[in-house]
PyMOL CGO cylinders between C-alpha atoms (Angstrom):
from pymol import cmd
from pymol.cgo import CYLINDER

trace = [
    CYLINDER, 41.66, 84.73, 132.39, 38.48, 86.91, 132.77, 0.3, 1, 1, 1, 1, 1, 1,
    CYLINDER, 38.48, 86.91, 132.77, 37.73, 85.43, 136.43, 0.3, 1, 1, 1, 1, 1, 1,
    CYLINDER, 37.73, 85.43, 136.43, 41.81, 85.53, 137.12, 0.3, 1, 1, 1, 1, 1, 1,
    CYLINDER, 41.81, 85.53, 137.12, 41.37, 89.76, 136.10, 0.3, 1, 1, 1, 1, 1, 1,
    CYLINDER, 41.37, 89.76, 136.10, 38.16, 90.04, 137.79, 0.3, 1, 1, 1, 1, 1, 1,
    CYLINDER, 38.16, 90.04, 137.79, 39.71, 88.66, 141.32, 0.3, 1, 1, 1, 1, 1, 1,
    CYLINDER, 39.71, 88.66, 141.32, 42.82, 91.25, 140.71, 0.3, 1, 1, 1, 1, 1, 1,
    CYLINDER, 42.82, 91.25, 140.71, 40.35, 94.02, 140.27, 0.3, 1, 1, 1, 1, 1, 1,
    CYLINDER, 40.35, 94.02, 140.27, 38.22, 92.97, 143.42, 0.3, 1, 1, 1, 1, 1, 1,
    CYLINDER, 38.22, 92.97, 143.42, 41.42, 92.62, 145.52, 0.3, 1, 1, 1, 1, 1, 1,
    CYLINDER, 41.42, 92.62, 145.52, 42.51, 96.12, 144.43, 0.3, 1, 1, 1, 1, 1, 1,
    CYLINDER, 42.51, 96.12, 144.43, 39.05, 97.49, 145.21, 0.3, 1, 1, 1, 1, 1, 1,
    CYLINDER, 39.05, 97.49, 145.21, 39.31, 95.77, 148.48, 0.3, 1, 1, 1, 1, 1, 1,
    CYLINDER, 39.31, 95.77, 148.48, 43.14, 97.38, 148.98, 0.3, 1, 1, 1, 1, 1, 1,
    CYLINDER, 43.14, 97.38, 148.98, 41.59, 100.78, 148.25, 0.3, 1, 1, 1, 1, 1, 1,
    CYLINDER, 41.59, 100.78, 148.25, 38.54, 100.36, 150.93, 0.3, 1, 1, 1, 1, 1, 1,
    CYLINDER, 38.54, 100.36, 150.93, 41.42, 99.23, 153.44, 0.3, 1, 1, 1, 1, 1, 1,
    CYLINDER, 41.42, 99.23, 153.44, 43.06, 102.84, 152.70, 0.3, 1, 1, 1, 1, 1, 1,
    CYLINDER, 43.06, 102.84, 152.70, 39.93, 104.41, 153.12, 0.3, 1, 1, 1, 1, 1, 1,
    CYLINDER, 39.93, 104.41, 153.12, 39.66, 102.54, 156.69, 0.3, 1, 1, 1, 1, 1, 1,
    CYLINDER, 39.66, 102.54, 156.69, 42.73, 102.95, 157.75, 0.3, 1, 1, 1, 1, 1, 1,
    CYLINDER, 42.73, 102.95, 157.75, 42.18, 106.66, 157.15, 0.3, 1, 1, 1, 1, 1, 1,
    CYLINDER, 42.18, 106.66, 157.15, 38.56, 107.02, 159.17, 0.3, 1, 1, 1, 1, 1, 1,
    CYLINDER, 38.56, 107.02, 159.17, 40.08, 105.32, 162.38, 0.3, 1, 1, 1, 1, 1, 1,
    CYLINDER, 40.08, 105.32, 162.38, 43.01, 107.33, 162.54, 0.3, 1, 1, 1, 1, 1, 1,
    CYLINDER, 43.01, 107.33, 162.54, 40.95, 110.13, 162.52, 0.3, 1, 1, 1, 1, 1, 1,
    CYLINDER, 40.95, 110.13, 162.52, 37.48, 109.05, 164.36, 0.3, 1, 1, 1, 1, 1, 1,
    CYLINDER, 37.48, 109.05, 164.36, 38.26, 110.94, 167.27, 0.3, 1, 1, 1, 1, 1, 1,
    CYLINDER, 38.26, 110.94, 167.27, 37.55, 114.19, 165.30, 0.3, 1, 1, 1, 1, 1, 1,
    CYLINDER, 37.55, 114.19, 165.30, 34.50, 112.79, 163.28, 0.3, 1, 1, 1, 1, 1, 1,
    CYLINDER, 34.50, 112.79, 163.28, 31.10, 113.74, 165.26, 0.3, 1, 1, 1, 1, 1, 1,
    CYLINDER, 31.10, 113.74, 165.26, 29.04, 111.09, 165.99, 0.3, 1, 1, 1, 1, 1, 1,
    CYLINDER, 29.04, 111.09, 165.99, 25.95, 112.70, 164.00, 0.3, 1, 1, 1, 1, 1, 1,
    CYLINDER, 25.95, 112.70, 164.00, 27.63, 113.01, 161.01, 0.3, 1, 1, 1, 1, 1, 1,
    CYLINDER, 27.63, 113.01, 161.01, 30.26, 110.38, 160.98, 0.3, 1, 1, 1, 1, 1, 1,
    CYLINDER, 30.26, 110.38, 160.98, 28.78, 107.96, 158.88, 0.3, 1, 1, 1, 1, 1, 1,
    CYLINDER, 28.78, 107.96, 158.88, 28.30, 110.37, 155.64, 0.3, 1, 1, 1, 1, 1, 1,
    CYLINDER, 28.30, 110.37, 155.64, 31.38, 111.68, 156.21, 0.3, 1, 1, 1, 1, 1, 1,
    CYLINDER, 31.38, 111.68, 156.21, 32.91, 108.04, 156.25, 0.3, 1, 1, 1, 1, 1, 1,
    CYLINDER, 32.91, 108.04, 156.25, 31.16, 107.44, 153.20, 0.3, 1, 1, 1, 1, 1, 1,
    CYLINDER, 31.16, 107.44, 153.20, 32.44, 110.69, 151.42, 0.3, 1, 1, 1, 1, 1, 1,
    CYLINDER, 32.44, 110.69, 151.42, 36.21, 109.86, 152.07, 0.3, 1, 1, 1, 1, 1, 1,
    CYLINDER, 36.21, 109.86, 152.07, 35.96, 106.35, 151.06, 0.3, 1, 1, 1, 1, 1, 1,
    CYLINDER, 35.96, 106.35, 151.06, 34.20, 107.36, 147.83, 0.3, 1, 1, 1, 1, 1, 1,
    CYLINDER, 34.20, 107.36, 147.83, 36.78, 110.28, 147.23, 0.3, 1, 1, 1, 1, 1, 1,
    CYLINDER, 36.78, 110.28, 147.23, 39.65, 107.83, 147.91, 0.3, 1, 1, 1, 1, 1, 1,
    CYLINDER, 39.65, 107.83, 147.91, 38.30, 105.05, 145.64, 0.3, 1, 1, 1, 1, 1, 1,
    CYLINDER, 38.30, 105.05, 145.64, 37.88, 107.33, 143.10, 0.3, 1, 1, 1, 1, 1, 1,
    CYLINDER, 37.88, 107.33, 143.10, 41.34, 108.88, 143.03, 0.3, 1, 1, 1, 1, 1, 1,
    CYLINDER, 41.34, 108.88, 143.03, 43.43, 105.42, 144.03, 0.3, 1, 1, 1, 1, 1, 1,
    CYLINDER, 43.43, 105.42, 144.03, 41.57, 103.15, 141.71, 0.3, 1, 1, 1, 1, 1, 1,
    CYLINDER, 41.57, 103.15, 141.71, 38.84, 104.35, 138.96, 0.3, 1, 1, 1, 1, 1, 1,
    CYLINDER, 38.84, 104.35, 138.96, 40.41, 107.22, 137.80, 0.3, 1, 1, 1, 1, 1, 1,
    CYLINDER, 40.41, 107.22, 137.80, 44.01, 105.67, 137.37, 0.3, 1, 1, 1, 1, 1, 1,
    CYLINDER, 44.01, 105.67, 137.37, 42.31, 102.71, 135.52, 0.3, 1, 1, 1, 1, 1, 1,
    CYLINDER, 42.31, 102.71, 135.52, 39.78, 104.94, 133.29, 0.3, 1, 1, 1, 1, 1, 1,
    CYLINDER, 39.78, 104.94, 133.29, 43.16, 106.37, 131.75, 0.3, 1, 1, 1, 1, 1, 1,
    CYLINDER, 43.16, 106.37, 131.75, 44.62, 103.55, 131.44, 0.3, 1, 1, 1, 1, 1, 1,
    CYLINDER, 44.62, 103.55, 131.44, 41.65, 102.04, 129.76, 0.3, 1, 1, 1, 1, 1, 1,
    CYLINDER, 41.65, 102.04, 129.76, 40.94, 105.23, 127.45, 0.3, 1, 1, 1, 1, 1, 1,
    CYLINDER, 40.94, 105.23, 127.45, 44.77, 104.70, 126.28, 0.3, 1, 1, 1, 1, 1, 1,
    CYLINDER, 44.77, 104.70, 126.28, 43.91, 100.70, 125.36, 0.3, 1, 1, 1, 1, 1, 1,
    CYLINDER, 43.91, 100.70, 125.36, 41.15, 101.68, 123.22, 0.3, 1, 1, 1, 1, 1, 1,
    CYLINDER, 41.15, 101.68, 123.22, 42.15, 104.09, 121.15, 0.3, 1, 1, 1, 1, 1, 1,
    CYLINDER, 42.15, 104.09, 121.15, 44.44, 101.50, 119.32, 0.3, 1, 1, 1, 1, 1, 1,
    CYLINDER, 44.44, 101.50, 119.32, 41.42, 98.82, 119.12, 0.3, 1, 1, 1, 1, 1, 1,
    CYLINDER, 41.42, 98.82, 119.12, 38.90, 101.40, 117.96, 0.3, 1, 1, 1, 1, 1, 1,
    CYLINDER, 38.90, 101.40, 117.96, 41.63, 102.42, 114.68, 0.3, 1, 1, 1, 1, 1, 1,
    CYLINDER, 41.63, 102.42, 114.68, 41.60, 98.72, 113.98, 0.3, 1, 1, 1, 1, 1, 1,
    CYLINDER, 41.60, 98.72, 113.98, 37.97, 98.52, 114.18, 0.3, 1, 1, 1, 1, 1, 1,
    CYLINDER, 37.97, 98.52, 114.18, 37.25, 101.74, 111.86, 0.3, 1, 1, 1, 1, 1, 1,
    CYLINDER, 37.25, 101.74, 111.86, 39.94, 99.82, 109.47, 0.3, 1, 1, 1, 1, 1, 1,
    CYLINDER, 39.94, 99.82, 109.47, 37.52, 96.52, 109.69, 0.3, 1, 1, 1, 1, 1, 1,
    CYLINDER, 37.52, 96.52, 109.69, 40.58, 94.56, 110.97, 0.3, 1, 1, 1, 1, 1, 1,
    CYLINDER, 40.58, 94.56, 110.97, 37.84, 92.73, 113.58, 0.3, 1, 1, 1, 1, 1, 1,
    CYLINDER, 37.84, 92.73, 113.58, 40.58, 89.93, 114.39, 0.3, 1, 1, 1, 1, 1, 1,
    CYLINDER, 40.58, 89.93, 114.39, 42.56, 92.47, 115.58, 0.3, 1, 1, 1, 1, 1, 1,
    CYLINDER, 42.56, 92.47, 115.58, 40.10, 94.77, 117.13, 0.3, 1, 1, 1, 1, 1, 1,
    CYLINDER, 40.10, 94.77, 117.13, 39.01, 91.67, 119.39, 0.3, 1, 1, 1, 1, 1, 1,
    CYLINDER, 39.01, 91.67, 119.39, 42.21, 90.10, 120.09, 0.3, 1, 1, 1, 1, 1, 1,
    CYLINDER, 42.21, 90.10, 120.09, 45.01, 92.81, 119.84, 0.3, 1, 1, 1, 1, 1, 1,
    CYLINDER, 45.01, 92.81, 119.84, 47.59, 93.26, 117.08, 0.3, 1, 1, 1, 1, 1, 1,
    CYLINDER, 47.59, 93.26, 117.08, 50.50, 91.52, 119.06, 0.3, 1, 1, 1, 1, 1, 1,
    CYLINDER, 50.50, 91.52, 119.06, 51.78, 94.61, 120.84, 0.3, 1, 1, 1, 1, 1, 1,
    CYLINDER, 51.78, 94.61, 120.84, 48.39, 96.35, 121.81, 0.3, 1, 1, 1, 1, 1, 1,
    CYLINDER, 48.39, 96.35, 121.81, 45.16, 95.08, 123.63, 0.3, 1, 1, 1, 1, 1, 1,
    CYLINDER, 45.16, 95.08, 123.63, 42.31, 94.32, 121.89, 0.3, 1, 1, 1, 1, 1, 1,
    CYLINDER, 42.31, 94.32, 121.89, 38.71, 94.67, 122.65, 0.3, 1, 1, 1, 1, 1, 1,
    CYLINDER, 38.71, 94.67, 122.65, 38.39, 91.27, 124.75, 0.3, 1, 1, 1, 1, 1, 1,
    CYLINDER, 38.39, 91.27, 124.75, 41.56, 92.10, 126.52, 0.3, 1, 1, 1, 1, 1, 1,
    CYLINDER, 41.56, 92.10, 126.52, 40.08, 95.36, 127.82, 0.3, 1, 1, 1, 1, 1, 1,
    CYLINDER, 40.08, 95.36, 127.82, 36.86, 93.69, 128.95, 0.3, 1, 1, 1, 1, 1, 1,
    CYLINDER, 36.86, 93.69, 128.95, 38.93, 91.61, 131.23, 0.3, 1, 1, 1, 1, 1, 1,
    CYLINDER, 38.93, 91.61, 131.23, 41.41, 94.10, 132.43, 0.3, 1, 1, 1, 1, 1, 1,
    CYLINDER, 41.41, 94.10, 132.43, 39.01, 97.20, 132.81, 0.3, 1, 1, 1, 1, 1, 1,
    CYLINDER, 39.01, 97.20, 132.81, 35.69, 95.82, 132.62, 0.3, 1, 1, 1, 1, 1, 1,
    CYLINDER, 35.69, 95.82, 132.62, 35.03, 98.28, 135.46, 0.3, 1, 1, 1, 1, 1, 1,
    CYLINDER, 35.03, 98.28, 135.46, 35.48, 101.48, 133.56, 0.3, 1, 1, 1, 1, 1, 1,
    CYLINDER, 35.48, 101.48, 133.56, 33.95, 103.42, 131.03, 0.3, 1, 1, 1, 1, 1, 1,
    CYLINDER, 33.95, 103.42, 131.03, 36.15, 101.95, 128.26, 0.3, 1, 1, 1, 1, 1, 1,
    CYLINDER, 36.15, 101.95, 128.26, 35.47, 99.07, 129.34, 0.3, 1, 1, 1, 1, 1, 1,
    CYLINDER, 35.47, 99.07, 129.34, 31.92, 99.25, 129.01, 0.3, 1, 1, 1, 1, 1, 1,
    CYLINDER, 31.92, 99.25, 129.01, 32.64, 100.80, 125.49, 0.3, 1, 1, 1, 1, 1, 1,
    CYLINDER, 32.64, 100.80, 125.49, 34.62, 97.33, 124.69, 0.3, 1, 1, 1, 1, 1, 1,
    CYLINDER, 34.62, 97.33, 124.69, 31.77, 95.24, 125.26, 0.3, 1, 1, 1, 1, 1, 1,
    CYLINDER, 31.77, 95.24, 125.26, 29.74, 97.65, 122.19, 0.3, 1, 1, 1, 1, 1, 1,
    CYLINDER, 29.74, 97.65, 122.19, 32.90, 97.10, 119.78, 0.3, 1, 1, 1, 1, 1, 1,
    CYLINDER, 32.90, 97.10, 119.78, 33.12, 93.06, 120.69, 0.3, 1, 1, 1, 1, 1, 1,
    CYLINDER, 33.12, 93.06, 120.69, 29.70, 92.85, 119.87, 0.3, 1, 1, 1, 1, 1, 1,
    CYLINDER, 29.70, 92.85, 119.87, 29.98, 94.71, 116.79, 0.3, 1, 1, 1, 1, 1, 1,
    CYLINDER, 29.98, 94.71, 116.79, 32.89, 93.05, 115.49, 0.3, 1, 1, 1, 1, 1, 1,
    CYLINDER, 32.89, 93.05, 115.49, 31.69, 89.77, 116.12, 0.3, 1, 1, 1, 1, 1, 1,
    CYLINDER, 31.69, 89.77, 116.12, 28.10, 91.01, 113.96, 0.3, 1, 1, 1, 1, 1, 1,
    CYLINDER, 28.10, 91.01, 113.96, 30.31, 91.68, 111.00, 0.3, 1, 1, 1, 1, 1, 1,
    CYLINDER, 30.31, 91.68, 111.00, 32.26, 88.54, 110.97, 0.3, 1, 1, 1, 1, 1, 1,
    CYLINDER, 32.26, 88.54, 110.97, 28.91, 86.64, 111.02, 0.3, 1, 1, 1, 1, 1, 1,
    CYLINDER, 28.91, 86.64, 111.02, 29.07, 85.56, 114.69, 0.3, 1, 1, 1, 1, 1, 1,
    CYLINDER, 29.07, 85.56, 114.69, 25.41, 86.97, 115.64, 0.3, 1, 1, 1, 1, 1, 1,
    CYLINDER, 25.41, 86.97, 115.64, 25.01, 84.36, 118.81, 0.3, 1, 1, 1, 1, 1, 1,
    CYLINDER, 25.01, 84.36, 118.81, 28.46, 85.53, 120.42, 0.3, 1, 1, 1, 1, 1, 1,
    CYLINDER, 28.46, 85.53, 120.42, 27.43, 89.36, 119.29, 0.3, 1, 1, 1, 1, 1, 1,
    CYLINDER, 27.43, 89.36, 119.29, 24.40, 89.21, 121.24, 0.3, 1, 1, 1, 1, 1, 1,
    CYLINDER, 24.40, 89.21, 121.24, 25.89, 88.03, 124.41, 0.3, 1, 1, 1, 1, 1, 1,
    CYLINDER, 25.89, 88.03, 124.41, 28.31, 91.49, 123.96, 0.3, 1, 1, 1, 1, 1, 1,
    CYLINDER, 28.31, 91.49, 123.96, 26.22, 93.82, 123.04, 0.3, 1, 1, 1, 1, 1, 1,
    CYLINDER, 26.22, 93.82, 123.04, 23.53, 92.66, 125.97, 0.3, 1, 1, 1, 1, 1, 1,
    CYLINDER, 23.53, 92.66, 125.97, 26.04, 93.14, 128.60, 0.3, 1, 1, 1, 1, 1, 1,
    CYLINDER, 26.04, 93.14, 128.60, 26.73, 96.88, 127.30, 0.3, 1, 1, 1, 1, 1, 1,
    CYLINDER, 26.73, 96.88, 127.30, 25.42, 99.19, 129.37, 0.3, 1, 1, 1, 1, 1, 1,
    CYLINDER, 25.42, 99.19, 129.37, 23.61, 101.96, 127.31, 0.3, 1, 1, 1, 1, 1, 1,
    CYLINDER, 23.61, 101.96, 127.31, 24.11, 104.92, 129.05, 0.3, 1, 1, 1, 1, 1, 1,
    CYLINDER, 24.11, 104.92, 129.05, 25.38, 108.48, 128.08, 0.3, 1, 1, 1, 1, 1, 1,
    CYLINDER, 25.38, 108.48, 128.08, 25.48, 109.05, 124.31, 0.3, 1, 1, 1, 1, 1, 1,
    CYLINDER, 25.48, 109.05, 124.31, 22.05, 108.57, 123.05, 0.3, 1, 1, 1, 1, 1, 1,
    CYLINDER, 22.05, 108.57, 123.05, 22.60, 108.38, 119.73, 0.3, 1, 1, 1, 1, 1, 1,
    CYLINDER, 22.60, 108.38, 119.73, 25.25, 105.43, 120.54, 0.3, 1, 1, 1, 1, 1, 1,
    CYLINDER, 25.25, 105.43, 120.54, 23.15, 103.69, 122.73, 0.3, 1, 1, 1, 1, 1, 1,
    CYLINDER, 23.15, 103.69, 122.73, 19.91, 103.48, 120.27, 0.3, 1, 1, 1, 1, 1, 1,
    CYLINDER, 19.91, 103.48, 120.27, 22.22, 102.59, 117.53, 0.3, 1, 1, 1, 1, 1, 1,
    CYLINDER, 22.22, 102.59, 117.53, 23.51, 99.50, 119.95, 0.3, 1, 1, 1, 1, 1, 1,
    CYLINDER, 23.51, 99.50, 119.95, 20.01, 98.92, 120.91, 0.3, 1, 1, 1, 1, 1, 1,
    CYLINDER, 20.01, 98.92, 120.91, 19.52, 98.72, 117.01, 0.3, 1, 1, 1, 1, 1, 1,
    CYLINDER, 19.52, 98.72, 117.01, 22.65, 96.31, 116.19, 0.3, 1, 1, 1, 1, 1, 1,
    CYLINDER, 22.65, 96.31, 116.19, 20.99, 94.21, 119.17, 0.3, 1, 1, 1, 1, 1, 1,
    CYLINDER, 20.99, 94.21, 119.17, 18.02, 93.42, 117.40, 0.3, 1, 1, 1, 1, 1, 1,
    CYLINDER, 18.02, 93.42, 117.40, 19.87, 93.03, 113.98, 0.3, 1, 1, 1, 1, 1, 1,
    CYLINDER, 19.87, 93.03, 113.98, 21.78, 89.97, 115.75, 0.3, 1, 1, 1, 1, 1, 1,
    CYLINDER, 21.78, 89.97, 115.75, 18.59, 88.33, 117.29, 0.3, 1, 1, 1, 1, 1, 1,
    CYLINDER, 18.59, 88.33, 117.29, 17.42, 88.35, 113.66, 0.3, 1, 1, 1, 1, 1, 1,
    CYLINDER, 17.42, 88.35, 113.66, 20.38, 87.17, 112.10, 0.3, 1, 1, 1, 1, 1, 1,
    CYLINDER, 20.38, 87.17, 112.10, 20.15, 84.29, 115.19, 0.3, 1, 1, 1, 1, 1, 1,
    CYLINDER, 20.15, 84.29, 115.19, 16.53, 83.38, 114.02, 0.3, 1, 1, 1, 1, 1, 1,
    CYLINDER, 16.53, 83.38, 114.02, 14.55, 84.89, 116.66, 0.3, 1, 1, 1, 1, 1, 1,
    CYLINDER, 14.55, 84.89, 116.66, 12.63, 87.77, 114.19, 0.3, 1, 1, 1, 1, 1, 1,
    CYLINDER, 12.63, 87.77, 114.19, 10.01, 88.32, 116.41, 0.3, 1, 1, 1, 1, 1, 1,
    CYLINDER, 10.01, 88.32, 116.41, 12.47, 89.43, 119.48, 0.3, 1, 1, 1, 1, 1, 1,
    CYLINDER, 12.47, 89.43, 119.48, 14.67, 91.37, 116.50, 0.3, 1, 1, 1, 1, 1, 1,
    CYLINDER, 14.67, 91.37, 116.50, 11.52, 92.94, 115.98, 0.3, 1, 1, 1, 1, 1, 1,
    CYLINDER, 11.52, 92.94, 115.98, 10.63, 94.14, 118.87, 0.3, 1, 1, 1, 1, 1, 1,
    CYLINDER, 10.63, 94.14, 118.87, 13.90, 95.28, 119.84, 0.3, 1, 1, 1, 1, 1, 1,
    CYLINDER, 13.90, 95.28, 119.84, 14.05, 97.29, 116.64, 0.3, 1, 1, 1, 1, 1, 1,
    CYLINDER, 14.05, 97.29, 116.64, 11.09, 99.21, 116.88, 0.3, 1, 1, 1, 1, 1, 1,
    CYLINDER, 11.09, 99.21, 116.88, 11.87, 100.34, 120.46, 0.3, 1, 1, 1, 1, 1, 1,
    CYLINDER, 11.87, 100.34, 120.46, 15.41, 101.37, 119.36, 0.3, 1, 1, 1, 1, 1, 1,
    CYLINDER, 15.41, 101.37, 119.36, 13.30, 103.45, 117.18, 0.3, 1, 1, 1, 1, 1, 1,
    CYLINDER, 13.30, 103.45, 117.18, 10.99, 105.03, 119.27, 0.3, 1, 1, 1, 1, 1, 1,
    CYLINDER, 10.99, 105.03, 119.27, 14.27, 105.61, 121.87, 0.3, 1, 1, 1, 1, 1, 1,
    CYLINDER, 14.27, 105.61, 121.87, 16.15, 107.69, 118.90, 0.3, 1, 1, 1, 1, 1, 1,
    CYLINDER, 16.15, 107.69, 118.90, 13.25, 109.34, 117.86, 0.3, 1, 1, 1, 1, 1, 1,
    CYLINDER, 13.25, 109.34, 117.86, 15.39, 110.95, 115.17, 0.3, 1, 1, 1, 1, 1, 1,
    CYLINDER, 15.39, 110.95, 115.17, 15.57, 111.13, 111.36, 0.3, 1, 1, 1, 1, 1, 1,
    CYLINDER, 15.57, 111.13, 111.36, 18.56, 109.10, 110.92, 0.3, 1, 1, 1, 1, 1, 1,
    CYLINDER, 18.56, 109.10, 110.92, 18.07, 105.89, 113.13, 0.3, 1, 1, 1, 1, 1, 1,
    CYLINDER, 18.07, 105.89, 113.13, 13.99, 105.44, 113.47, 0.3, 1, 1, 1, 1, 1, 1,
    CYLINDER, 13.99, 105.44, 113.47, 12.96, 105.30, 109.83, 0.3, 1, 1, 1, 1, 1, 1,
    CYLINDER, 12.96, 105.30, 109.83, 15.48, 102.62, 109.35, 0.3, 1, 1, 1, 1, 1, 1,
    CYLINDER, 15.48, 102.62, 109.35, 14.80, 100.69, 112.51, 0.3, 1, 1, 1, 1, 1, 1,
    CYLINDER, 14.80, 100.69, 112.51, 11.09, 100.78, 111.70, 0.3, 1, 1, 1, 1, 1, 1,
    CYLINDER, 11.09, 100.78, 111.70, 11.72, 99.76, 108.23, 0.3, 1, 1, 1, 1, 1, 1,
    CYLINDER, 11.72, 99.76, 108.23, 13.72, 96.96, 109.61, 0.3, 1, 1, 1, 1, 1, 1,
    CYLINDER, 13.72, 96.96, 109.61, 11.19, 95.97, 112.08, 0.3, 1, 1, 1, 1, 1, 1,
    CYLINDER, 11.19, 95.97, 112.08, 8.05, 95.72, 109.80, 0.3, 1, 1, 1, 1, 1, 1,
    CYLINDER, 8.05, 95.72, 109.80, 10.31, 93.66, 107.39, 0.3, 1, 1, 1, 1, 1, 1,
    CYLINDER, 10.31, 93.66, 107.39, 10.76, 91.13, 110.01, 0.3, 1, 1, 1, 1, 1, 1,
    CYLINDER, 10.76, 91.13, 110.01, 7.30, 91.42, 111.15, 0.3, 1, 1, 1, 1, 1, 1,
    CYLINDER, 7.30, 91.42, 111.15, 5.84, 90.55, 107.91, 0.3, 1, 1, 1, 1, 1, 1,
    CYLINDER, 5.84, 90.55, 107.91, 8.01, 87.98, 107.58, 0.3, 1, 1, 1, 1, 1, 1,
    CYLINDER, 8.01, 87.98, 107.58, 6.53, 86.45, 110.63, 0.3, 1, 1, 1, 1, 1, 1,
    CYLINDER, 6.53, 86.45, 110.63, 2.98, 86.30, 109.33, 0.3, 1, 1, 1, 1, 1, 1,
    CYLINDER, 2.98, 86.30, 109.33, 2.54, 90.07, 112.08, 0.3, 1, 1, 1, 1, 1, 1,
    CYLINDER, 2.54, 90.07, 112.08, 0.85, 92.40, 109.19, 0.3, 1, 1, 1, 1, 1, 1,
    CYLINDER, 0.85, 92.40, 109.19, -0.86, 94.85, 111.68, 0.3, 1, 1, 1, 1, 1, 1,
    CYLINDER, -0.86, 94.85, 111.68, 2.34, 95.16, 113.26, 0.3, 1, 1, 1, 1, 1, 1,
    CYLINDER, 2.34, 95.16, 113.26, 4.33, 95.48, 110.01, 0.3, 1, 1, 1, 1, 1, 1,
    CYLINDER, 4.33, 95.48, 110.01, 1.77, 97.70, 108.41, 0.3, 1, 1, 1, 1, 1, 1,
    CYLINDER, 1.77, 97.70, 108.41, 2.13, 100.18, 111.91, 0.3, 1, 1, 1, 1, 1, 1,
    CYLINDER, 2.13, 100.18, 111.91, 5.69, 100.29, 111.61, 0.3, 1, 1, 1, 1, 1, 1,
    CYLINDER, 5.69, 100.29, 111.61, 6.07, 101.20, 107.91, 0.3, 1, 1, 1, 1, 1, 1,
    CYLINDER, 6.07, 101.20, 107.91, 3.17, 103.85, 108.34, 0.3, 1, 1, 1, 1, 1, 1,
    CYLINDER, 3.17, 103.85, 108.34, 4.87, 105.16, 111.02, 0.3, 1, 1, 1, 1, 1, 1,
    CYLINDER, 4.87, 105.16, 111.02, 7.43, 105.90, 108.55, 0.3, 1, 1, 1, 1, 1, 1,
    CYLINDER, 7.43, 105.90, 108.55, 5.49, 107.13, 105.85, 0.3, 1, 1, 1, 1, 1, 1,
    CYLINDER, 5.49, 107.13, 105.85, 3.74, 109.52, 108.42, 0.3, 1, 1, 1, 1, 1, 1,
    CYLINDER, 3.74, 109.52, 108.42, 6.03, 110.74, 111.10, 0.3, 1, 1, 1, 1, 1, 1,
    CYLINDER, 6.03, 110.74, 111.10, 9.24, 110.57, 109.07, 0.3, 1, 1, 1, 1, 1, 1,
    CYLINDER, 9.24, 110.57, 109.07, 8.31, 111.62, 105.71, 0.3, 1, 1, 1, 1, 1, 1,
    CYLINDER, 8.31, 111.62, 105.71, 10.78, 113.53, 104.48, 0.3, 1, 1, 1, 1, 1, 1,
    CYLINDER, 10.78, 113.53, 104.48, 13.98, 110.78, 105.07, 0.3, 1, 1, 1, 1, 1, 1,
    CYLINDER, 13.98, 110.78, 105.07, 14.84, 108.46, 102.60, 0.3, 1, 1, 1, 1, 1, 1,
    CYLINDER, 14.84, 108.46, 102.60, 13.72, 105.59, 103.71, 0.3, 1, 1, 1, 1, 1, 1,
    CYLINDER, 13.72, 105.59, 103.71, 10.01, 107.26, 103.73, 0.3, 1, 1, 1, 1, 1, 1,
    CYLINDER, 10.01, 107.26, 103.73, 10.43, 107.53, 99.14, 0.3, 1, 1, 1, 1, 1, 1,
    CYLINDER, 10.43, 107.53, 99.14, 9.79, 103.64, 99.00, 0.3, 1, 1, 1, 1, 1, 1,
    CYLINDER, 9.79, 103.64, 99.00, 7.68, 102.85, 102.33, 0.3, 1, 1, 1, 1, 1, 1,
    CYLINDER, 7.68, 102.85, 102.33, 4.91, 102.54, 99.67, 0.3, 1, 1, 1, 1, 1, 1,
    CYLINDER, 4.91, 102.54, 99.67, 5.43, 99.64, 98.85, 0.3, 1, 1, 1, 1, 1, 1,
    CYLINDER, 5.43, 99.64, 98.85, 6.10, 97.99, 102.12, 0.3, 1, 1, 1, 1, 1, 1,
    CYLINDER, 6.10, 97.99, 102.12, 2.93, 99.17, 102.68, 0.3, 1, 1, 1, 1, 1, 1,
    CYLINDER, 2.93, 99.17, 102.68, 0.92, 97.74, 100.01, 0.3, 1, 1, 1, 1, 1, 1,
    CYLINDER, 0.92, 97.74, 100.01, 2.95, 94.20, 100.50, 0.3, 1, 1, 1, 1, 1, 1,
    CYLINDER, 2.95, 94.20, 100.50, 1.14, 93.70, 103.87, 0.3, 1, 1, 1, 1, 1, 1,
    CYLINDER, 1.14, 93.70, 103.87, -2.66, 95.14, 103.28, 0.3, 1, 1, 1, 1, 1, 1,
]
cmd.load_cgo(trace, "trace")
């Protein structure tokens, strides 16, 4: 299914590029040689955006709105596979993989599988998610990936990923929580120095947060 949709997308891109090429060939006499390559490139990009990407972005945004509602309601299976009338995240990924909504569907799919307890499948989708745009969302996605690594049995990879998410976020909302989780995973693997470093970062840098209120007991546990 995915391969057929990807093939269809590639074919549509090829058709759009062909339109761009025909346009250039038709007007090539009016294009000066010195700037010809640049003009050709600009025309191709504009036509590709106008006739392919823009319409698909709009369709993808419409499709994902229903799946997002199902996700918020905790309907993980329906959010993934659709409700019988509307597409789920998996179909959106297959049909609109090149769009922003298609990319976002990767994140949602990963979170759905994580909620369903299938950490290994969740990891695949979370790794495919292109963490760009909204920094809070991107850092939260990285944190979710770290937790999934741990759920799948790789505590050290989970800890390193959570620590990376905490550093990237650098805020009072996500960072102390991720540092605490990373420290617990390091401690479980006997990496007491790394665990202590994470716990002390919460105590020193995020002292005013809720997570810091009980951080002393974690610090004592690894000393």
